Phi, psi and omega in degrees: 000129183286143178240147176224144173269137180233162182284328179223152176248135181264175176273162177308132181096341181272164187252135177248117177289143178259153180289169178300318180295317178294321177300315178300317182294317181294314187279313189265322183273306182277342180052048181285151179258161175305127179096350176298146185263134176230168173257142173231142180225149183248016177072014177251356184104356180265133182232137180233151168267140182214156179257137180289134173230144177250131177236098190057244182265358184259145176258149177217168181234121178269115186295133178258302181197163176274146179239158181287135179266122180245016186266348184276141177259158182282340180244125179282129182252122178251125180251115171263111190239125174296140183297134177233170190288143165029245186295333178297322179292317178300318180295320179298316179301313182300309184289328176297318178297316182293332182272357173100013177297135182271327185213140178239130179241100177288142177219158176248124180242184188296333183254015176287131174279324182281133174236128182264120176277140185304320184289342180256350186299315184297317180295321180295319181296320177300315180295318180296320179296326177294318177299316181295319180298314181297322179292320179294322177292319182297321183262011173065039172285149179267349178228150179276155174288134175278121180251121179269156175296150178303141181228179177270164180300320183296333181285347181292342179296345182274356180297130181256110179207153180294327181223131180238127184236149176233133178274114185223122188293340180258016177292152179284169186297324181296318181294332183281348185278090183296324181302318180292322179297316181292327177294328179284343181229070186285342188248021182286152178245352179209142179230132173251127179243126180254123181235134185279176176282193181305323183273000179074195180259150172280163178300323180295320179294318178296319179297320178295000000 
């Protein structure tokens, strides 16, 4: 069943207008018929079943009933990810959304090959959000991934989470045992995971 995110959610029996892009997808791509059932979510965790209606060239969704959301996890996962090249970054965004990441913080560190120019940053963020939205719809998430603007490595110290982890290839075996770490922190509600770019982290960055 196809899912779409909308700006507002109506009550059963009410009509939700779809955007031009959603109308095109419903009518031309999915070739849905009048009365076909879709899921709609408003990014608050609320999900409804609705029936497709066509009003001239526009598509809308007539709310039928609310359904239980089973996509939320009890622990919020924040991913601080070093910028990586092209299609690999798009793939990372997609899979992060599918795996349940709540927030993504792109950063540029000393070994990043990718450099984000200010004049292109806004356009890239719009495109990245579109990739995340499509992935969230595809895997039936009830909330969208929060995507932050790219930042510097030093700004990552401001991340607020109950547990903060860094993936480092030269860590000792004890540090690598995630199961033991989680046993030591059974009541956490948020985890931040920091993963480096293709070149990894420098010794100075790991120390910080």
